[in-house]
C-alpha positions, -999 to 999 in steps of 0.1 A, spaced: 225 -846 291 257 -865 274 261 -858 242 258 -825 219 240 -796 239 207 -788 218 209 -746 216 171 -747 224 178 -754 258 212 -735 268 222 -699 270 251 -683 244 272 -695 274 267 -732 272 258 -735 309 228 -715 321 199 -731 310 171 -713 289 133 -717 297 131 -746 278 162 -761 294 148 -757 326 125 -791 320 157 -810 316 173 -803 347 146 -827 364 169 -851 359 197 -841 380 170 -840 409 157 -877 398 166 -888 434 142 -863 449 112 -848 445 110 -815 424 77 -794 424 72 -768 398 48 -744 405 40 -705 401 40 -678 427 28 -642 424 33 -643 384 67 -659 389 83 -691 382 89 -713 415 108 -744 421 110 -766 454 129 -798 462 123 -823 486 147 -843 507 144 -878 512 131 -898 544 104 -887 567 90 -850 572 108 -828 603 85 -828 632 99 -790 635 104 -764 609 121 -775 576 156 -768 567 163 -751 536 183 -735 512 173 -706 487 192 -704 453 186 -668 441 197 -674 403 209 -698 378 188 -730 398 205 -764 381 236 -744 376 267 -760 393 246 -776 420 275 -796 435 265 -781 471 230 -779 467 230 -816 460 247 -826 490 227 -801 512 196 -814 502 213 -848 510 219 -834 544 182 -830 546 175 -795 536 148 -782 509 158 -763 481 139 -735 465 145 -709 440 122 -683 424 124 -668 386 135 -633 389 160 -632 366 163 -595 351 155 -577 384 193 -578 395 179 -575 433 168 -542 425 137 -529 457 111 -548 437 130 -581 434 135 -579 472 101 -575 477 89 -608 459 116 -624 478 101 -615 512 64 -624 498 83 -657 488 99 -661 521 65 -651 542 48 -679 522 73 -706 530 77 -695 567 40 -694 572 18 -718 555 45 -741 544 64 -748 578 94 -734 571 128 -721 592 129 -685 601 164 -681 587 173 -699 553 208 -704 537 211 -685 507 230 -693 474 242 -659 455 261 -672 423 268 -641 401 241 -614 397 225 -639 423 246 -625 449 231 -591 444 198 -608 452 212 -627 486 230 -597 498 200 -572 496 176 -595 510 195 -604 539 208 -566 546 170 -558 546 157 -591 566 187 -601 587 165 -624 607 157 -646 574 194 -652 565 211 -680 585 240 -681 566 250 -671 534 272 -689 507 285 -667 474 300 -677 446 318 -651 423 290 -625 434 284 -597 417 285 -566 442 288 -535 422 270 -527 394 292 -503 377 316 -535 373 289 -556 365 267 -549 341 280 -514 337 317 -526 325 329 -493 340 357 -511 354 383 -540 339 352 -559 340 336 -572 301 301 -556 315 272 -561 294 253 -537 276 217 -551 273 219 -560 308 232 -525 321 204 -508 303 180 -534 321 199 -529 352 195 -489 350 154 -496 349 151 -514 375 169 -493 397 156 -459 384 186 -442 378 201 -427 348 237 -430 336 246 -402 359 232 -409 388 248 -444 385 276 -425 380 272 -396 410 247 -415 437 253 -453 433 286 -453 451 272 -434 481 240 -460 482 262 -491 476 286 -478 501 257 -479 527 242 -510 518 275 -529 520 277 -513 557 243 -526 565 251 -560 553 286 -564 570 267 -553 603 240 -579 602 269 -602 610 255 -632 590 278 -661 586 295 -656 553 316 -679 529 328 -662 495 342 -682 465 354 -667 436 383 -672 406 411 -651 407 410 -647 370 374 -634 368 374 -613 338 332 -613 339 326 -598 375 363 -595 384 372 -602 420 389 -569 429 354 -550 420 331 -568 439 340 -598 462 367 -580 478 344 -553 487 324 -574 504 354 -593 523 370 -555 534 337 -548 552 335 -583 572 371 -582 581 369 -571 618 332 -576 624 339 -608 642 312 -626 621 318 -662 610 337 -657 571 354 -677 553 371 -671 518 378 -696 486 399 -680 463 402 -705 431 435 -705 413 436 -697 375 401 -700 373 375 -673 356 335 -667 360 330 -705 355 326 -731 368 307 -719 402 314 -737 433 341 -767 440 341 -801 425 341 -814 459 318 -789 477 326 -804 514 342 -772 524 317 -752 515 292 -776 532 308 -778 559 308 -740 566 270 -739 560 262 -764 586 283 -753 613 270 -719 613 230 -724 600 
């Protein structure tokens, strides 16, 4: 994908692919078999590692959002023998409906397809909502979690109620998904979030957290730090990587060895 980017394949930020753009990402997985299919009315992707099939359960990782974006760590995980999956539920912001779709997909993969009971969840940006809420609801389904500049507090993003930029359109969509009014988001959501974070930390799932210290889209102090504080003292395997002078992008690390090493050790 060299040269000038075709606007029909990329979102406004030049980083996240549009629906048309997903077809180009096949090139990124040219060394691995990729299958695109539909599951329960949603687009799904499966990437298979090379080599002989496993005799036991298939090890796998689940990129909960933005398939193909900043893929250094997942490429290395696939090279290590992990299957990579994605389910396209982008505009549900990790709400209960999204978690329900994820459970259906999980049951399909672990049932009919022979995948291991515990997945490694990758939650980038809003994908952090999906990873965190699904893992809290079904902790047995998460072997380890990698969160990168994750959205944690909806009021921060897309709400823009703190120091972050927010997103007006996304905020309206988000409130609809969570079936909350503006007032309810201000009065009821903080208590709901506090309980969610407590439940999530209590699961003690191995977690690695990566973020930029100059993120003005999803500010760390309003998001990632909430998880870091909850994990403190739980005894769960936890590691934080702060990238100095980095904003919301780029996600991951140019050399993902530290991330992959943590995930392989704890999953």
